[in-house]
C-alpha positions as CSV (number, residue, x, y, z in Angstrom):
1,M,202.6,110.5,-46.2
2,K,202.0,109.5,-42.6
3,K,198.6,109.2,-41.0
4,Y,198.0,110.7,-37.6
5,V,195.5,109.5,-35.0
6,C,193.6,111.7,-32.4
7,T,194.5,110.4,-28.9
8,M,191.1,111.5,-27.6
9,C,188.6,110.0,-30.1
10,G,190.6,107.8,-32.5
11,Y,189.9,109.9,-35.6
12,V,192.6,109.3,-38.2
13,Y,193.9,112.1,-40.4
14,D,194.8,110.6,-43.7
15,P,196.6,113.1,-46.0
16,E,195.4,111.1,-49.1
17,K,191.8,112.0,-48.2
18,G,192.3,115.4,-46.5
19,D,189.6,116.7,-44.3
20,P,186.5,117.8,-46.1
21,V,184.8,118.9,-42.9
22,M,187.5,121.5,-42.3
23,N,188.0,122.2,-46.1
24,I,191.5,120.6,-46.2
25,A,192.2,119.3,-49.7
26,P,193.7,115.8,-50.3
27,G,197.5,115.7,-50.4
28,I,198.1,118.0,-47.4
29,A,200.6,116.5,-45.0
30,F,199.7,116.6,-41.3
31,E,202.7,118.8,-40.6
32,D,201.3,121.4,-43.2
33,L,197.9,121.7,-41.6
34,P,197.2,125.2,-40.2
35,E,198.1,125.6,-36.6
36,N,194.5,126.3,-35.7
37,W,193.3,123.1,-37.3
38,T,191.3,120.8,-34.9
39,C,190.0,117.3,-34.9
40,P,186.7,117.4,-36.9
41,I,185.2,114.9,-34.5
42,C,186.1,116.1,-31.0
43,G,187.7,119.4,-31.6
44,V,191.1,118.8,-30.0
45,R,194.2,120.5,-31.3
46,K,197.1,119.1,-33.4
47,D,199.1,118.6,-30.3
48,D,196.8,115.7,-29.3
49,F,197.5,113.7,-32.4
50,R,200.2,111.0,-32.7
51,E,201.7,109.4,-35.7
52,Q,199.9,106.1,-36.6
53,E,202.1,103.1,-36.4
């Protein structure tokens, strides 16, 4: 699964780890995150993330 990086603060969403701050279990792909999910560090929306190269 692909990792995505926040363009505002650099936080990397790693689907293998999930997001314990927002109660997202490991194994959830970025595309499958809820539409209202936000960066746990700076609070921006999914639209402000880009696929990590």
